[in-house]
C-alpha positions as semicolon CSV with decimal commas, in nm:
position;residue;x (nm);y (nm);z (nm)
1;M;1,883;-2,895;-0,325
2;Q;1,851;-2,900;0,052
3;R;2,148;-3,028;0,246
4;N;2,093;-3,297;0,509
5;T;2,295;-3,215;0,819
6;P;2,292;-3,509;1,061
7;K;2,439;-3,454;1,409
8;V;2,454;-3,076;1,367
9;L;2,203;-2,798;1,392
10;F;2,359;-2,538;1,166
11;S;2,561;-2,471;0,854
12;T;2,780;-2,172;0,783
13;V;2,649;-1,955;0,500
14;E;2,712;-1,604;0,374
15;P;2,449;-1,351;0,260
16;V;2,436;-1,319;-0,117
17;G;2,509;-0,944;-0,120
18;F;2,318;-0,674;-0,308
19;N;2,460;-0,404;-0,534
20;H;2,199;-0,130;-0,500
21;P;2,032;-0,148;-0,158
22;R;1,824;0,137;-0,020
23;L;1,703;0,184;0,336
24;I;1,327;0,204;0,389
25;A;1,307;0,212;0,768
26;F;1,536;0,183;1,069
27;N;1,420;0,124;1,426
28;E;1,647;0,364;1,617
29;K;1,479;0,303;1,955
30;L;1,537;-0,070;1,929
31;S;1,889;-0,018;1,798
32;E;1,987;0,188;2,100
33;E;1,809;-0,053;2,334
34;I;2,011;-0,353;2,213
35;G;2,337;-0,157;2,205
36;L;2,390;-0,073;1,837
37;G;2,337;0,302;1,859
38;K;2,212;0,546;1,596
39;F;2,204;0,470;1,225
40;E;2,485;0,594;1,001
41;E;2,498;0,563;0,623
42;K;2,779;0,310;0,642
43;D;2,549;0,079;0,842
44;L;2,327;0,009;0,538
45;S;2,587;-0,230;0,402
46;F;2,562;-0,451;0,711
47;L;2,181;-0,428;0,722
48;V;2,157;-0,606;0,387
49;G;2,446;-0,845;0,449
50;N;2,711;-0,672;0,236
51;N;3,083;-0,629;0,309
52;L;3,080;-0,812;0,640
53;P;3,375;-0,793;0,883
54;E;3,626;-1,075;0,841
55;N;3,573;-1,209;1,193
56;I;3,198;-1,258;1,160
57;K;3,072;-1,615;1,114
58;T;2,721;-1,625;0,974
59;Y;2,507;-1,937;0,969
60;S;2,161;-2,087;0,929
61;T;2,006;-2,358;1,140
62;A;1,841;-2,688;1,062
63;Y;1,519;-2,796;1,226
64;A;1,228;-3,027;1,156
65;G;0,856;-2,985;1,198
66;H;0,496;-3,091;1,168
67;Q;0,333;-2,883;0,896
68;F;-0,047;-2,875;0,886
69;G;-0,048;-3,181;1,110
70;N;0,193;-3,390;0,902
71;W;0,557;-3,475;0,970
72;A;0,767;-3,282;0,718
73;G;1,111;-3,412;0,816
74;Q;1,415;-3,188;0,809
75;L;1,350;-2,823;0,733
76;G;1,557;-2,519;0,829
77;D;1,621;-2,149;0,786
78;G;1,540;-2,122;0,418
79;R;1,582;-1,744;0,399
80;A;1,713;-1,653;0,744
81;I;2,082;-1,609;0,822
82;L;2,208;-1,543;1,174
83;A;2,457;-1,258;1,195
84;G;2,547;-1,322;1,557
85;E;2,471;-1,208;1,909
86;I;2,504;-0,866;2,069
87;T;2,513;-0,771;2,437
88;N;2,394;-0,427;2,554
89;S;2,505;-0,226;2,858
90;L;2,262;-0,420;3,079
91;R;2,429;-0,744;2,965
92;E;2,113;-0,848;2,784
93;K;2,184;-1,064;2,480
94;K;2,000;-1,051;2,148
95;E;2,046;-1,255;1,834
96;I;2,046;-1,064;1,504
97;Q;1,921;-1,228;1,189
98;W;1,876;-1,129;0,824
99;K;1,562;-1,247;0,651
100;G;1,572;-1,244;0,273
101;A;1,948;-1,214;0,228
102;G;1,992;-1,517;0,004
103;A;1,973;-1,893;-0,019
104;T;2,091;-2,124;0,258
105;P;2,154;-2,501;0,266
106;Y;1,793;-2,531;0,389
107;S;1,625;-2,328;0,112
108;R;1,530;-2,645;-0,076
109;H;1,446;-2,519;-0,428
110;A;1,380;-2,159;-0,318
111;D;1,604;-1,856;-0,365
112;G;1,623;-1,736;-0,006
113;R;1,501;-1,390;-0,103
114;A;1,206;-1,198;0,040
115;V;0,967;-0,963;-0,135
116;L;0,873;-0,615;-0,018
117;R;0,519;-0,699;0,090
118;S;0,618;-0,982;0,325
119;S;0,908;-0,778;0,461
120;V;0,692;-0,473;0,537
121;R;0,438;-0,698;0,706
122;E;0,702;-0,854;0,932
123;Y;0,875;-0,525;1,010
124;L;0,557;-0,344;1,114
125;M;0,363;-0,628;1,274
126;S;0,640;-0,754;1,498
127;E;0,680;-0,401;1,634
128;A;0,304;-0,362;1,667
129;M;0,287;-0,680;1,875
130;F;0,572;-0,561;2,097
131;H;0,397;-0,235;2,177
132;L;0,071;-0,423;2,240
133;G;0,259;-0,615;2,508
134;V;0,269;-0,950;2,326
135;P;0,593;-1,157;2,340
136;T;0,752;-1,139;1,996
137;T;1,060;-1,116;1,783
138;R;1,134;-0,757;1,682
139;A;1,245;-0,575;1,368
140;L;1,553;-0,356;1,344
141;S;1,550;-0,250;0,979
142;L;1,380;-0,279;0,644
143;A;1,563;-0,220;0,315
144;F;1,520;-0,264;-0,058
145;T;1,772;-0,503;-0,208
146;G;1,769;-0,329;-0,547
147;E;1,668;-0,646;-0,730
148;D;1,338;-0,800;-0,836
149;V;1,216;-1,134;-0,706
150;V;0,970;-1,359;-0,891
151;R;0,676;-1,478;-0,680
152;D;0,337;-1,639;-0,742
153;M;0,154;-1,460;-0,461
154;M;-0,163;-1,673;-0,456
155;Y;-0,014;-1,991;-0,613
156;S;-0,244;-1,931;-0,909
157;G;0,008;-1,994;-1,186
158;N;0,072;-1,622;-1,238
159;P;0,423;-1,544;-1,113
160;Q;0,526;-1,179;-1,125
161;D;0,831;-0,967;-1,055
162;E;0,821;-0,799;-0,715
163;K;1,066;-0,571;-0,539
164;G;1,306;-0,758;-0,313
165;A;1,371;-0,657;0,047
166;V;1,562;-0,762;0,358
167;V;1,447;-0,739;0,718
168;V;1,687;-0,752;1,010
169;R;1,510;-0,901;1,309
170;T;1,614;-0,966;1,667
171;A;1,515;-1,196;1,951
172;E;1,661;-1,341;2,265
173;S;1,671;-1,664;2,064
174;F;1,518;-1,803;1,747
175;L;1,508;-2,161;1,880
176;R;1,193;-2,347;1,777
177;F;1,013;-2,665;1,873
178;G;1,146;-2,799;1,543
179;H;1,511;-2,779;1,653
180;F;1,439;-3,031;1,927
181;E;1,219;-3,244;1,700
182;L;1,502;-3,278;1,449
183;M;1,757;-3,411;1,697
184;S;1,506;-3,652;1,845
185;A;1,388;-3,778;1,505
186;Q;1,749;-3,843;1,404
187;Q;1,805;-4,017;1,739
188;E;2,090;-3,780;1,814
189;H;2,008;-3,793;2,184
190;N;2,343;-3,660;2,303
191;T;2,307;-3,355;2,082
192;L;1,946;-3,319;2,195
193;Q;2,059;-3,318;2,558
194;Q;2,330;-3,063;2,484
195;L;2,074;-2,842;2,309
196;V;1,831;-2,857;2,601
197;D;2,110;-2,791;2,852
198;F;2,223;-2,491;2,646
199;T;1,868;-2,358;2,624
200;I;1,806;-2,390;2,998
201;E;2,139;-2,234;3,090
202;N;2,089;-1,934;2,862
203;Y;1,714;-1,871;2,853
204;F;1,551;-2,044;3,151
205;K;1,751;-1,911;3,445
206;E;1,459;-1,987;3,676
207;I;1,526;-2,361;3,636
208;T;1,774;-2,470;3,904
209;S;1,693;-2,840;3,932
210;E;1,927;-3,118;3,821
211;G;1,905;-3,446;3,636
212;V;1,580;-3,559;3,479
213;Q;1,384;-3,309;3,690
214;K;1,558;-3,028;3,503
215;Y;1,415;-3,152;3,174
216;K;1,071;-3,196;3,329
217;D;1,078;-2,839;3,458
218;F;1,190;-2,723;3,116
219;F;0,895;-2,883;2,939
220;E;0,647;-2,753;3,196
221;N;0,792;-2,403;3,163
222;V;0,772;-2,409;2,784
223;G;0,408;-2,513;2,816
224;R;0,327;-2,218;3,044
225;R;0,502;-1,971;2,817
226;T;0,317;-2,110;2,516
227;A;-0,022;-2,089;2,689
228;D;0,049;-1,733;2,802
229;L;0,136;-1,639;2,443
230;M;-0,188;-1,787;2,311
231;V;-0,389;-1,588;2,565
232;E;-0,216;-1,270;2,451
233;W;-0,300;-1,351;2,089
234;Y;-0,665;-1,388;2,187
235;R;-0,656;-1,066;2,387
236;V;-0,556;-0,851;2,090
237;G;-0,724;-1,062;1,819
238;F;-0,414;-1,196;1,644
239;V;-0,438;-1,493;1,407
240;H;-0,098;-1,641;1,319
241;G;-0,211;-1,844;1,019
242;V;0,068;-2,106;1,015
243;M;0,113;-2,266;1,357
244;N;0,339;-2,545;1,236
245;T;0,578;-2,676;1,501
246;D;0,869;-2,521;1,313
247;N;0,699;-2,182;1,365
248;M;0,668;-2,226;1,743
249;S;0,925;-2,045;1,959
250;I;1,067;-2,244;2,249
251;L;1,068;-1,915;2,446
252;G;0,700;-1,842;2,386
253;L;0,756;-1,563;2,133
254;T;0,551;-1,479;1,827
255;V;0,778;-1,573;1,538
256;D;0,746;-1,586;1,158
257;Y;0,492;-1,330;1,041
258;G;0,347;-1,479;0,724
259;P;-0,024;-1,492;0,637
260;Y;-0,127;-1,350;0,975
261;S;-0,414;-1,112;1,040
262;M;-0,556;-0,905;1,318
263;M;-0,922;-0,983;1,374
264;D;-1,173;-0,753;1,203
265;E;-1,523;-0,901;1,243
266;Y;-1,521;-1,159;1,522
267;D;-1,523;-1,513;1,385
268;L;-1,383;-1,816;1,567
269;N;-1,356;-1,994;1,232
270;F;-1,153;-1,720;1,062
271;T;-0,820;-1,803;0,902
272;P;-0,630;-1,551;0,689
273;N;-0,429;-1,827;0,521
274;T;-0,559;-1,957;0,187
275;T;-0,324;-2,254;0,227
276;D;-0,523;-2,348;0,538
277;L;-0,850;-2,385;0,347
278;P;-1,086;-2,563;0,361
279;G;-0,982;-2,740;0,684
280;R;-0,908;-2,418;0,879
281;R;-0,668;-2,603;1,107
282;Y;-0,515;-2,275;1,225
283;A;-0,836;-2,072;1,259
284;F;-0,862;-1,808;1,531
285;G;-1,070;-2,024;1,764
286;K;-0,838;-2,325;1,731
287;Q;-0,510;-2,160;1,829
288;G;-0,526;-2,278;2,191
289;Q;-0,603;-2,634;2,082
290;I;-0,329;-2,637;1,818
291;S;-0,069;-2,504;2,061
292;Q;-0,147;-2,802;2,286
293;W;-0,114;-3,039;1,988
294;N;0,224;-2,884;1,909
295;L;0,333;-2,935;2,268
296;W;0,248;-3,306;2,232
297;Q;0,500;-3,318;1,948
298;L;0,759;-3,142;2,165
299;A;0,686;-3,391;2,442
300;N;0,757;-3,676;2,202
301;A;1,085;-3,509;2,106
302;L;1,193;-3,465;2,469
303;H;1,083;-3,811;2,579
304;P;1,434;-3,962;2,536
305;L;1,551;-3,723;2,812
306;I;1,245;-3,738;3,038
307;K;1,133;-4,101;2,988
308;D;0,817;-4,051;3,193
309;E;0,500;-4,082;2,986
310;K;0,270;-4,025;3,285
311;F;0,439;-3,695;3,371
312;L;0,421;-3,571;3,012
313;E;0,054;-3,664;2,986
314;E;-0,026;-3,486;3,313
315;I;0,149;-3,167;3,200
316;L;-0,027;-3,174;2,865
317;N;-0,365;-3,241;3,024
318;D;-0,306;-2,960;3,275
319;Y;-0,224;-2,730;2,985
320;G;-0,588;-2,709;2,883
321;S;-0,703;-2,613;3,232
322;Y;-0,429;-2,353;3,269
323;F;-0,496;-2,207;2,925
324;W;-0,872;-2,177;2,967
325;E;-0,852;-2,024;3,313
326;S;-0,593;-1,773;3,189
327;H;-0,805;-1,707;2,880
328;D;-1,118;-1,638;3,084
329;R;-0,933;-1,415;3,329
330;M;-0,808;-1,220;3,028
331;L;-1,166;-1,182;2,901
332;C;-1,266;-1,058;3,245
333;K;-1,016;-0,774;3,206
334;K;-1,146;-0,691;2,859
335;F;-1,494;-0,651;3,009
336;G;-1,368;-0,470;3,319
337;F;-1,452;-0,746;3,568
338;D;-1,237;-0,766;3,878
339;Q;-1,271;-1,142;3,926
340;L;-1,371;-1,456;3,740
341;L;-1,706;-1,599;3,848
342;T;-1,848;-1,943;3,776
343;S;-2,133;-1,782;3,583
344;D;-1,891;-1,607;3,348
345;E;-1,851;-1,913;3,127
346;K;-2,213;-1,877;3,013
347;F;-2,170;-1,500;2,980
348;F;-1,866;-1,543;2,752
349;T;-2,044;-1,805;2,540
350;N;-2,341;-1,573;2,488
351;W;-2,104;-1,288;2,403
352;Q;-1,927;-1,497;2,138
353;S;-2,262;-1,584;1,983
354;L;-2,361;-1,216;1,978
355;M;-2,030;-1,114;1,818
356;Q;-2,069;-1,365;1,534
357;D;-2,442;-1,309;1,479
358;L;-2,398;-0,932;1,455
359;Q;-2,060;-0,950;1,277
360;L;-1,911;-0,710;1,529
361;D;-1,556;-0,583;1,504
362;Y;-1,353;-0,741;1,783
363;T;-1,143;-0,439;1,878
364;L;-1,403;-0,169;1,814
365;F;-1,673;-0,352;2,011
366;F;-1,472;-0,324;2,333
367;N;-1,380;0,036;2,254
368;E;-1,750;0,113;2,218
369;L;-1,834;-0,081;2,533
370;E;-1,598;0,144;2,727
371;K;-1,788;0,448;2,599
372;Y;-2,136;0,300;2,637
373;D;-2,400;0,553;2,736
374;D;-2,749;0,427;2,820
375;Q;-2,889;0,770;2,730
376;K;-2,787;0,730;2,366
377;D;-2,949;0,528;2,088
378;L;-2,798;0,177;2,087
379;R;-2,804;0,146;1,707
380;L;-2,614;0,473;1,664
381;Q;-2,354;0,362;1,917
382;F;-2,279;0,026;1,759
383;E;-2,364;0,052;1,388
384;N;-2,011;0,162;1,303
385;V;-1,859;-0,148;1,462
386;S;-2,075;-0,400;1,275
387;Y;-2,008;-0,547;0,931
388;T;-2,380;-0,603;0,872
389;F;-2,697;-0,398;0,903
390;L;-2,827;-0,396;1,261
391;N;-3,197;-0,461;1,208
392;D;-3,448;-0,458;1,491
393;E;-3,395;-0,825;1,572
394;K;-3,019;-0,775;1,605
395;I;-3,065;-0,461;1,814
396;L;-3,286;-0,658;2,054
397;K;-3,009;-0,917;2,093
398;L;-2,763;-0,638;2,161
399;E;-2,997;-0,478;2,415
400;D;-3,037;-0,808;2,598
401;F;-2,661;-0,853;2,612
402;I;-2,599;-0,499;2,739
403;K;-2,851;-0,556;3,018
404;T;-2,674;-0,880;3,113
405;Y;-2,340;-0,700;3,102
406;Q;-2,464;-0,419;3,326
407;S;-2,591;-0,675;3,577
408;R;-2,255;-0,852;3,571
409;L;-2,071;-0,524;3,632
410;E;-2,274;-0,477;3,949
411;K;-2,102;-0,783;4,095
412;N;-1,768;-0,602;4,081
413;I;-1,613;-0,501;4,411
414;I;-1,414;-0,223;4,244
415;S;-1,561;0,107;4,123
416;R;-1,664;0,168;3,761
417;E;-1,366;0,404;3,730
418;K;-1,128;0,122;3,825
419;S;-1,315;-0,113;3,593
420;L;-1,269;0,126;3,302
421;E;-0,902;0,165;3,388
422;I;-0,859;-0,212;3,350
423;M;-1,041;-0,206;3,016
424;H;-0,829;0,083;2,885
425;K;-0,509;-0,109;2,963
426;T;-0,636;-0,434;2,812
427;N;-0,820;-0,327;2,498
428;P;-0,614;-0,161;2,223
429;K;-0,751;0,141;2,040
430;F;-0,533;0,072;1,736
431;I;-0,451;-0,259;1,570
432;L;-0,250;-0,306;1,253
433;R;-0,519;-0,430;1,017
434;N;-0,436;-0,602;0,689
435;Y;-0,596;-0,332;0,477
436;L;-0,374;-0,068;0,638
437;L;-0,070;-0,282;0,565
438;Y;-0,190;-0,322;0,207
439;Q;-0,217;0,056;0,166
440;C;0,126;0,103;0,320
441;I;0,289;-0,155;0,089
442;E;0,127;0,007;-0,216
443;E;0,264;0,348;-0,114
444;I;0,616;0,218;-0,050
445;N;0,610;0,056;-0,393
446;E;0,538;0,405;-0,530
447;G;0,829;0,554;-0,336
448;K;0,621;0,713;-0,061
449;N;0,680;0,667;0,313
450;D;0,403;0,882;0,465
451;M;0,179;0,586;0,551
452;L;0,474;0,392;0,690
453;N;0,565;0,678;0,921
454;K;0,207;0,725;1,042
455;L;0,159;0,355;1,107
456;S;0,492;0,338;1,292
457;H;0,377;0,622;1,517
458;A;0,034;0,467;1,574
459;L;0,165;0,120;1,656
460;E;0,393;0,267;1,924
461;N;0,080;0,399;2,100
462;P;-0,181;0,123;2,055
463;Y;-0,382;0,210;2,367
464;H;-0,443;0,566;2,249
465;T;-0,627;0,700;1,945
466;I;-0,348;0,884;1,763
467;Y;-0,508;0,873;1,418
468;P;-0,888;0,833;1,438
469;E;-0,903;0,717;1,075
470;F;-0,701;0,409;1,173
471;S;-0,940;0,318;1,456
472;A;-1,223;0,219;1,225
473;K;-1,354;-0,103;1,078
474;R;-1,221;-0,237;0,748
475;P;-1,379;-0,056;0,449
476;S;-1,586;-0,286;0,230
477;D;-1,369;-0,192;-0,071
478;Y;-1,100;-0,421;0,074
479;D;-1,319;-0,725;0,142
480;D;-1,202;-0,933;-0,154
481;I;-0,855;-0,791;-0,226
482;S;-0,569;-1,041;-0,194
483;G;-0,339;-0,916;0,078
484;C;-0,630;-0,772;0,279
485;S;-0,878;-1,049;0,346
486;T;-0,685;-1,352;0,220
487;L;-0,315;-1,431;0,197
488;S;-0,101;-1,728;0,109
489;C;0,199;-1,877;0,282
490;S;0,418;-1,668;0,052
491;S;0,277;-1,351;0,203
């Protein structure tokens, strides 16, 4: 049963411990960056939560949240245990957390374990997002626990044994909107104030105001960070899948990699999460809107400190304007435009319509646009980035768009070389698609690490084509395979 923890935000808890762990992957670059150094065999014990030093105090935190638009009450770290904080030579602090190391007081009826597939997905995708330039938590290690875990992957009444695993992840902080919602909901306003003061002092050094203004500046800053994160998600085509308020980082980081997906064919209505059907609350095209809704819930939580409804409404209303302007400036960079023009709104709308009508791959379309040659056959140039047959009618639509695009490029002040330079820096050549992750997980289950090593190399260089076979659209063989096109919240 879940423990209710009024007036406090955490409970001490120890990892369960595993008898036969085995390392799958270790992120040496990150380890050295945060001050832990190179991996040694004796480190495996710590990486799975075994044989901890006597002076270490491990704990999990309580938080609340709105899940799929409904108030869920108290939640918490159901399978995450904080090991502590480390400071590197630059005096930068990082929290270190196990995920999948056993039950916590907030596990409810779950076992606190994690399966291999979800652990591989978090380990690789968080690192992929980092190298893409998207704010995110990061992954230090991935290890087998040596035990099986029973899971019903698609909630279909068919539970199966799966290999258990533990991920060690790091972040400046794992604080979520839900931590603040919990204290406010319980009317623990003194604790809420202490939490906000702590957060500002440690993670928002730019805030120097005092009194109520400090809390206003805090909320406005969180809003900007959240909007900036959403724009980055749209830039690379990332769909989170479960944007509940308890999955929203107060620092504007991507956190909790569950049924996420990178965009294959462009579709504003796409959600990778079967739990989100049929409403598609967290679909790709709704992520900006949902982030604003989540900020409304944070505003309600912070109201006891701010007590200014007009201010909160103004900030939340301004959020939409800030987000859309930032979003459109980002799209300008993807197209190689040097400035945002009033006419671009219509251009972007027509482009979205083209992408959906022709079922064009989001990433590959921009890669092809960078290489566009008006001396080559248009169908040959774009047929490998479409998930449907480009008949004559579709080719005419594409021709019309290309003409419009060429006319728009002529309004640039910068040269075409500079324009292409902007596109190269903005548009990734490699994204970690679900079908690649599926292949990788299958291989690791068979005791092979070749795919894992290749993907790790590719994701460190996302703006270069390291492995051409990875820079291709999803093969049709994977269209209806669970774990490739659709996932559940247990993924």
